[in-house]
C-alpha positions in Angstrom: 19.1 23.4 -42.3 20.8 26.8 -42.0 19.5 27.8 -45.5 15.9 27.0 -44.4 16.2 29.0 -41.2 17.6 32.1 -43.0 14.9 31.8 -45.7 12.2 31.6 -43.0 13.5 34.6 -41.1 13.5 36.7 -44.3 9.9 35.7 -45.0 8.8 36.7 -41.5 10.7 40.0 -41.9 9.0 40.7 -45.2 5.5 40.0 -43.7 6.3 42.3 -40.8 7.4 45.1 -43.1 4.2 44.7 -45.3 2.0 44.8 -42.2 3.7 47.9 -41.0 3.1 49.6 -44.3 -0.5 48.6 -44.2 -1.0 49.9 -40.7 1.0 53.0 -41.4 -1.2 53.6 -44.5 -4.3 53.3 -42.4 -5.2 56.9 -41.5 -8.3 56.1 -39.4 -7.1 55.1 -35.9 -9.4 53.1 -33.4 -9.1 50.6 -30.6 -9.2 47.1 -31.9 -11.3 45.7 -28.9 -13.1 47.1 -25.9 -14.5 45.1 -23.0 -17.7 46.3 -21.4 -20.0 45.2 -18.6 -23.8 45.8 -18.3 -24.7 49.3 -17.0 -21.2 50.5 -17.7 -20.1 53.6 -19.8 -17.5 53.1 -22.5 -15.5 55.4 -24.9 -14.9 54.5 -28.5 -12.0 56.5 -29.8 -11.5 57.5 -33.4 -9.0 59.9 -35.1 -8.0 60.7 -38.6 -4.3 61.2 -39.4 -4.2 63.4 -42.5 -0.4 63.5 -42.5 -0.2 66.9 -44.2 -2.1 65.8 -47.3 -4.8 67.8 -49.1 -7.5 65.3 -48.2 -10.7 67.1 -47.2 -13.0 65.6 -44.5 -16.7 66.1 -45.2 -18.5 63.9 -42.7 -17.9 61.1 -40.1 -20.3 58.3 -39.1 -20.4 55.6 -36.5 -22.0 52.3 -37.7 -23.1 49.5 -35.4 -23.1 45.9 -36.6 -24.7 43.5 -34.3 -23.6 39.8 -34.1 -26.3 38.8 -36.5 -24.9 41.1 -39.2 -27.4 44.0 -39.3 -25.8 47.4 -39.8 -27.2 50.8 -38.6 -25.9 54.3 -38.1 -25.9 55.3 -34.4 -24.1 58.7 -34.7 -23.3 61.2 -37.5 -21.3 64.4 -37.4 -21.4 67.0 -40.2 -19.4 70.3 -39.8 -22.3 72.3 -41.2 -25.4 70.4 -40.0 -24.0 69.2 -36.7 -24.7 65.9 -34.8 -27.3 63.3 -35.5 -28.4 60.1 -33.7 -30.8 58.3 -36.0 -31.0 54.9 -34.2 -33.6 54.7 -31.5 -31.9 51.7 -29.6 -29.1 54.1 -28.7 -31.2 57.2 -28.1 -29.9 59.3 -25.2 -27.1 56.8 -24.7 -24.6 58.0 -27.4 -22.8 61.4 -27.6 -19.7 62.8 -29.3 -16.9 63.6 -26.8 -15.0 66.1 -28.8 -17.4 67.1 -31.7 -14.9 67.5 -34.5 -14.1 65.8 -37.7 -10.5 65.1 -36.7 -11.5 63.4 -33.4 -15.1 62.1 -33.6 -14.9 59.8 -30.5 -18.1 58.8 -28.9 -19.3 57.7 -25.5 -22.0 55.0 -24.9 -23.6 54.8 -21.5 -25.8 52.2 -19.8 -24.3 49.4 -21.8 -26.5 46.3 -22.5 -25.6 42.8 -23.4 -27.2 43.4 -26.8 -24.7 46.2 -27.5 -22.0 43.6 -28.2 -20.8 43.8 -31.8 -18.7 45.8 -34.2 -18.5 49.7 -34.2 -17.1 51.2 -37.4 -15.8 54.8 -37.6 -16.2 55.9 -41.2 -14.9 59.1 -42.8 -16.3 60.6 -46.0 -13.3 62.3 -47.7 -12.5 64.2 -50.8 -11.1 63.3 -53.2 -10.1 59.7 -52.0 -13.6 58.7 -50.8 -14.6 56.8 -47.7 -12.0 55.5 -45.1 -12.9 53.5 -42.0 -11.7 51.4 -39.1 -13.6 49.0 -36.7 -13.7 48.4 -33.0 -15.0 45.2 -31.5 -17.0 45.6 -28.3 -17.1 42.5 -26.1 -19.8 42.5 -23.5 -18.9 40.7 -20.3 -21.1 39.6 -17.4 -20.1 38.3 -14.1 -22.0 35.1 -13.5 -24.0 34.5 -10.3 -22.2 31.4 -8.9 -23.6 28.9 -6.4 -23.1 25.4 -5.2 -25.6 23.4 -3.1 -25.7 19.8 -1.9 -29.0 17.9 -2.4 -30.3 15.8 0.4 -31.1 12.3 -0.9 -32.1 8.9 0.5 -29.7 5.9 0.3 -30.8 3.6 -2.5 -29.7 1.6 -5.6 -30.4 4.2 -8.4 -28.2 7.2 -9.3 -29.6 10.6 -8.2 -28.5 14.2 -8.1 -26.5 14.7 -4.9 -25.1 18.2 -5.6 -25.6 21.1 -8.1 -23.4 23.9 -9.2 -24.5 26.9 -11.3 -23.0 29.9 -13.0 -26.0 32.0 -14.0 -26.2 34.8 -16.6 -22.5 35.1 -17.4 -20.8 36.0 -20.5 -18.8 34.3 -21.9 -20.1 30.9 -20.6 -18.4 29.6 -17.5 -16.7 26.2 -17.0 -17.6 24.0 -14.1 -15.4 21.2 -12.7 -16.1 18.7 -9.8 -13.7 17.4 -7.2 -15.0 14.5 -5.0 -13.9 11.4 -3.3 -17.3 9.8 -4.0 -17.9 7.8 -7.1 -20.2 9.7 -9.5 -20.5 11.5 -12.8 -21.3 15.1 -13.6 -23.9 16.3 -16.1 -23.4 19.9 -17.4 -25.9 21.9 -19.5 -25.9 25.5 -20.9 -28.9 27.9 -21.5 -28.8 31.1 -23.5 -30.6 33.9 -21.7 -32.7 36.6 -23.5 -30.2 39.3 -22.6 -27.4 37.5 -24.3 -25.9 35.9 -21.2 -25.4 32.2 -20.6 -26.4 30.1 -17.6 -24.3 27.0 -17.0 -25.7 24.3 -14.6 -23.9 21.1 -13.6 -25.4 18.2 -11.6 -23.4 15.5 -9.8 -25.1 12.1 -10.0 -24.3 8.9 -8.0 -25.8 6.0 -6.3 -26.0 7.2 -2.6 -25.1 4.9 0.3 -24.9 5.4 4.0 -21.1 5.5 3.8 -21.3 8.5 1.5 -23.0 10.7 4.0 -20.7 13.5 5.0 -18.2 12.9 2.2 -16.5 16.0 0.8 -17.5 17.3 -2.6 -16.8 20.7 -4.3 -17.4 22.4 -7.6 -15.0 24.9 -9.2 -16.3 27.7 -11.5 -14.0 29.3 -14.0 -15.0 32.4 -16.1 -13.2 35.1 -17.9 -14.4 37.9 -15.7 -13.0 36.2 -12.5 -9.5 36.7 -11.3 -9.4 33.1 -10.1 -11.7 30.1 -10.0 -14.5 30.2 -7.4 -14.7 27.0 -5.3 -17.8 25.8 -3.4 -16.9 23.1 -0.8 -19.9 20.9 0.3 -20.6 17.7 2.1 -22.9 15.0 0.8 -26.2 14.6 2.7 -27.5 11.0 2.5 -30.4 9.9 4.7 -30.7 6.3 5.8 -32.5 4.3 8.5 -30.8 3.5 11.8 -28.1 1.0 12.2 -28.0 -0.1 15.9 -25.5 -2.0 18.1 -25.1 -2.4 21.9 -21.6 -1.8 23.4 -20.1 -1.9 26.8 -20.8 -5.5 28.0 -17.7 -7.2 29.2 -19.3 -10.6 30.3 -18.2 -9.9 33.9 -21.4 -8.8 35.6 -21.2 -10.3 39.1 -23.5 -9.7 42.1 -22.8 -6.4 43.8 -21.0 -4.7 40.9 -21.8 -1.0 40.7 -20.0 0.2 37.6 -21.8 -1.9 34.9 -23.4 -0.2 32.0 -24.4 -0.4 28.3 -24.5 2.1 25.4 -26.8 2.0 22.4 -24.9 3.1 19.3 -27.4 4.3 16.7 -26.0 5.4 13.3 -28.7 7.2 11.3 -29.5 10.3 9.2 -31.5 12.1 10.4 -30.6 11.4 14.0 -32.6 8.6 15.6 -34.5 8.6 18.9 -33.2 5.8 21.2 -35.4 3.8 23.7 -34.5 1.0 26.1 -36.7 -1.9 27.3 -36.4 -5.4 28.8 -37.5 -8.4 26.8 -39.0 -10.1 29.8 -41.0 -7.2 31.2 -40.3 -4.0 33.1 -36.9 -2.4 33.5 -35.3 -3.4 36.8 -35.3 -0.8 39.6 -31.5 -0.9 39.8 -31.2 0.2 36.2 -31.1 3.9 35.3 -31.7 5.1 31.7 -30.2 8.2 30.2 -30.9 8.5 26.5 -28.6 6.0 24.7 -26.9 5.1 28.0 -28.0 2.4 30.4 -26.4 2.3 33.8 -26.8 -0.4 36.5 -26.6 0.9 40.1 -26.0 -2.6 41.5 -26.0 -5.9 39.7 -28.4 -8.5 41.1 -30.5 -11.4 39.8 -33.0 -8.9 38.2 -30.3 -7.7 35.8 -29.8 -11.3 34.6 -32.1 -10.6 31.6 -32.2 -9.4 27.9 -31.9 -5.7 27.2 -33.4 -4.3 24.0 -32.3 -1.0 22.4 -34.5 0.5 19.6 -33.6 3.4 17.4 -36.2 5.2 15.2 -36.2 8.0 12.6 -38.4 9.0 9.7 -37.0 6.3 7.5 -37.7 3.4 9.9 -36.7 1.8 13.1 -34.1 -0.8 14.1 -33.4 -2.7 17.4 -30.6 -4.7 19.0 -30.7 -7.2 21.9 -28.2 -8.2 24.4 -28.6 -11.1 27.0 -26.6 -10.5 30.2 -25.3 -13.1 32.6 -24.9 -12.4 36.3 -22.1 -14.3 38.0 -21.9 -15.2 41.7 -18.3 -13.9 42.0 -16.1 -11.7 39.9 -14.3 -13.5 37.0 -10.6 -13.4 37.1 -9.2 -10.7 34.8 -7.4 -12.0 31.7 -3.7 -11.4 31.6 -2.8 -8.1 30.0 -2.1 -8.1 26.3 1.4 -7.0 27.0 2.3 -10.3 28.7 1.5 -12.1 25.4 3.5 -9.6 23.5 6.5 -10.0 25.8 6.3 -13.8 25.6 6.2 -13.6 21.8 9.3 -11.4 21.8 11.2 -13.7 24.1 10.2 -16.7 21.9 11.4 -14.9 18.9 14.7 -14.1 20.5 15.2 -17.8 21.5 14.4 -18.9 17.9 16.9 -16.4 16.5 19.6 -17.5 18.9 19.0 -21.2 17.9 19.2 -20.3 14.2 22.4 -18.3 14.8 24.0 -21.2 16.7 23.1 -23.6 13.9 24.6 -21.3 11.3 27.7 -20.9 13.4 28.2 -24.7 13.8 27.5 -25.3 10.1 30.1 -22.7 9.0 32.6 -24.0 11.6 32.3 -27.5 10.2 32.5 -26.3 6.7 35.6 -24.3 7.5 37.2 -27.3 9.2 36.5 -29.5 6.1 38.0 -26.9 3.8 41.2 -26.7 6.0 41.6 -30.5 6.0 40.6 -31.2 9.7 37.9 -33.6 8.8 38.4 -37.4 9.5 39.8 -39.5 6.7 37.2 -40.9 4.2 39.0 -44.4 4.0 40.1 -46.6 6.8 43.8 -47.5 6.5 44.8 -51.2 6.7 46.0 -52.5 10.1 49.8 -52.3 10.5 51.8 -55.5 10.1 54.3 -56.0 12.8 57.4 -58.1 12.3 58.2 -60.5 15.1 54.7 -60.7 16.2 53.4 -63.2 18.7 51.6 -65.1 15.9 54.7 -65.5 13.9 56.7 -66.6 16.9 54.2 -69.3 17.7 54.3 -70.6 14.2 58.1 -70.7 14.3 58.0 -72.6 17.6 55.6 -75.1 16.3 57.6 -75.9 13.2 61.3 -75.2 13.7 62.2 -76.3 10.2 60.0 -73.7 8.6 61.8 -70.8 6.9 61.0 -67.3 7.8 60.1 -66.4 4.2 57.5 -69.1 4.1 53.9 -68.2 5.0 52.9 -68.6 8.5 51.4 -71.9 9.4 47.8 -71.9 10.5 47.0 -72.8 14.1 43.5 -73.9 15.0 42.1 -73.2 18.3 39.0 -74.5 19.9 37.5 -72.2 22.5 34.5 -72.5 24.6 34.1 -68.9 25.7 35.2 -65.3 25.1 38.7 -64.5 24.0 41.1 -64.0 26.9 42.4 -60.5 27.2 44.9 -58.8 29.5 42.0 -57.8 31.7 41.0 -61.5 32.1 44.5 -62.3 33.0 44.6 -59.8 35.8 41.7 -61.4 37.8 41.9 -60.6 41.4 41.3 -64.2 42.3 44.3 -65.5 40.4 47.7 -65.0 41.8 49.4 -66.2 38.6 50.7 -63.8 36.1 48.5 -63.6 33.0 49.8 -63.4 29.4 49.9 -59.9 28.0 49.1 -60.8 24.4 45.5 -61.7 25.0 45.7 -64.7 22.8 44.7 -68.3 23.2 46.1 -70.8 25.6 49.8 -70.5 26.0 52.5 -72.0 28.2 53.9 -69.5 30.7 56.7 -71.8 31.9 58.4 -74.9 30.7 56.3 -77.3 32.7 53.1 -77.5 30.7 50.0 -79.2 32.0 48.8 -82.2 30.2 45.3 -82.0 29.0 42.8 -84.7 28.8 39.7 -84.0 26.8 37.7 -85.8 29.5 38.9 -83.4 32.2 36.5 -80.9 33.4 36.6 -78.2 35.9 39.0 -75.3 36.5 42.0 -77.3 35.4 40.7 -78.0 31.9 43.0 -76.4 29.3 42.2 -76.3 25.6 44.3 -78.5 23.5 46.4 -77.4 20.6 46.2 -79.2 17.3 49.6 -80.0 15.9 48.4 -82.1 13.1 48.0 -85.3 15.2 44.7 -86.6 16.2 43.9 -85.5 19.7 44.5 -88.4 22.1 44.4 -86.3 25.2 48.1 -86.4 25.9 51.3 -84.8 24.5 54.4 -86.9 24.3 56.5 -84.5 26.2 56.8 -80.9 27.1 58.7 -80.2 23.9 55.6 -81.0 21.9 53.8 -78.0 23.5 54.2 -74.8 21.4 56.5 -72.3 22.9 54.9 -68.8 23.1 57.4 -66.5 24.7 55.5 -63.3 23.7 56.7 -60.1 25.2 54.1 -58.1 27.2 52.7 -55.3 25.1 52.9 -57.1 21.8 49.8 -58.2 20.0 48.9 -60.5 17.2 45.9 -61.5 15.0 44.6 -64.9 15.6 44.1 -67.2 12.7 40.5 -68.2 11.8 38.9 -70.4 14.5 37.0 -73.5 13.7 34.0 -74.0 15.8 
């Protein structure tokens, strides 16, 4: 990469050196290019640098070559014969400024667009022969710029809505469009006889009523201008009237004095507005002022249909409104702010409920993670040694060993189980058992029970394995149930 860069630099330096030698060797010095405008005067400079050589100048000539390639002498200077201007197209417009062989510069006045081309200063020398150099004259022309909107009628086909033109300029101008409307430009160029160019651009679109008044501008750029020239415009689209009636609040009551209507007519050109009543003449209490209809006092005559008609050169349009006269004034609707405030309050309540739900959910989740939740499995009921059930069994069978399973006692009940609450009945002065079990003996004198007995003295019998005969042999046959208060037991299955 370094080798390539160094080689490239040496090549550029060699070309620069060669160009300098060629330029240095050129002894005829002229301006490479001169810009000119119509009716202007220009100077074409030319000098011969002899550099102390023995070259002898014999004659100098200026040769004009037009764009199409035709060459003609326009000025000749000879030290013995003087000046000569053989071309008639430059007659009285060309002269030598110094009038010497070493500096034969010329001046051309009243420049024309056709004067654009190449001007060669040629020396006849001895003994080296002819030497020359050429100046290019570029003719410039300021264009005549303009931008104009075109009034059109709304329709369905594309038409020209604006034009922009740069007339008789050289070189040709460039035109650009800037618009919010949807359209396409069409630009053409025309060569003028004097060598200038006219550029014309048209903006085309399908015009609608909504496009009327839209901004559009064209921008013209050309070499002779310091900056682009902008022409701002507004689209002009004509359309028939579009009419609507405004101002009716559906609260015209008898005696009202501030009622009124307005006829809104949108049209281009502007429309003329007229009012009338569908049923006949306009009521005497109604006053008309252009597009405005005012009611001095609402009465039964204003309970009618009003018609507003707008007309321009493209057509006419009308709108109707039927009014209703009330006996009394209608209650005003609540202000819109009340609904807004209610909505805000409802939103706040909803947010509070949502926040409370989120708080409760997180609290429960946190409690579950910390182990505060209730157990998932119900533990078995505790077994208590020395319970009342076991004691009853032992009393029923004294020979039974404590290690043997508890004997089953069968009870026959005819009602709900007796609890401590049942025992503490206010109507019973006796002391109730605290264990809430079946029938027990509270003292050593047990009541005998006859299955045939009925009434309050009936006591359920206890099955001890013998068939119930209605009597026990003695008090010893009754099971002893000395159960301490506060103890409990689980009854064996009951047979019904």
